[in-house]
C-alpha angles and dihedrals in degrees: 000000000000117000136178131189120189093212108091090204093055118110118263112256119254125222110282094025136097132198121262115257115280111272127214119232112270115254118183118203122190138160089216113105092214092059097037100048114007090160089071091065123083134243117315094007090057092049092048091050092049090050092052089049092051090050092051096046092048089063090067104078112204106150113127124257140164129249131206146164132222129195115229120176091330097316124113111220123193125214140171127221120208118186130347140251143082096288101088130185120186107198123186131208130234131266112309092351125102145214092296089074091069100033095109092050091049093050091048093051092044088059089056092055103270128130106222122195116198108195123195104218118222110288093026138093114327096348126101116278110216113189101220120094100227093075091055100057112119091238088053091050090054088057090060092050091056088046089058090054089049093048092050095042093240111155096191137007138170103251126203149130149169124281103316088020092052092055092046090053089054089053091052090054089054096044099042109013091163089063097052115085092177143338130242106191118182117186100345118200111223136156097302090057100049095090092051092044091052091049088057105033102043096055088044091054092048088048095055089048101046099029094043095135092054092045090048091051091050091048092052090052093045092053089056096051115107115243117258094209086232091121099205092049091047087054090058091049091050087054091053088053094064117114112244093247090054093050093045091052092054093046092046090053090052092053098046099041131065113285095207139356115277121272089254093050090051091051090055094057110105100172114121106261137197110199117196120196139158134201107234106072128079092198091055102028119189090234088068093053091047095048091046089053091052093046097052118079097229111023139133127199122225117188117218118209092229144347088266103048098097091049102040109025104013106155098103097045092041091055090050091048092048092050090049092051092048089053093049095050093043092054117092122225090250089055092049090052090049091052094053113100147124122340110261116256 
């Protein structure tokens, strides 16, 4: 597929991908003097205003990337490719969200030399949305991640994701351990979180069934909204644009399938793992992240300050993630085998 990108610094497209749509330069307009003219302020006030401006502008993701589709067992799956090179990270979105959620992280890691693939799982984003639950089990989703690696001729990758994507990445490590160079697990959902997840997801499933006309009206409005170019926010708007039958199928699949690999399967995972958790969320309790770190043979726990840190103020966590990825790709297979051992107490 032919592709052109007008940015000379953009990565060259790979077969089966296409460049993202051209993006206009970002222009912020504000009536606030601090945002409009921080240079008119003095000393510390000017520096504080400039820092606020940088934080705001950083939310508007505009760096180029490529898009592509693969066909897997009759389903078309959409993905984004950020960066190039042999060091590959596949990073997965959360429940009902899509690749846009992680676009800023992908662009930041691509600038550090990583090739980052953001896959829209079935039922999400630009991928097909089958309306039967069996496709939407977490162990089924793991199968599609391996299919992406096969389609792109990638022997090994670091696999990870947030929430739903974190649990799917664990399933990938169980199903195809030889394909997983490492794991990047943000906010996993394990046994301690199941009651909280049921409290949220079961009413949500009943709601999309019994309030389908209202959900359909909201979806129609959401699909007409202009995109903000704040990628994580646009991911939420895309979620709101799902038809009720599409959301119901995904939620049903989550409830009927396995939430996480068994305790024994988790103990058998030897891939180097970075687990990210935070303390203010009963669906993703910090205890789950801590227990998972202790259960895996080669894992380290990184505490986030909040559920939003990696999306809103990501510099600290992104630096930690980049260092972890450097270590994983620097390590030889023999060194990895040597590091495998008993589960920490």
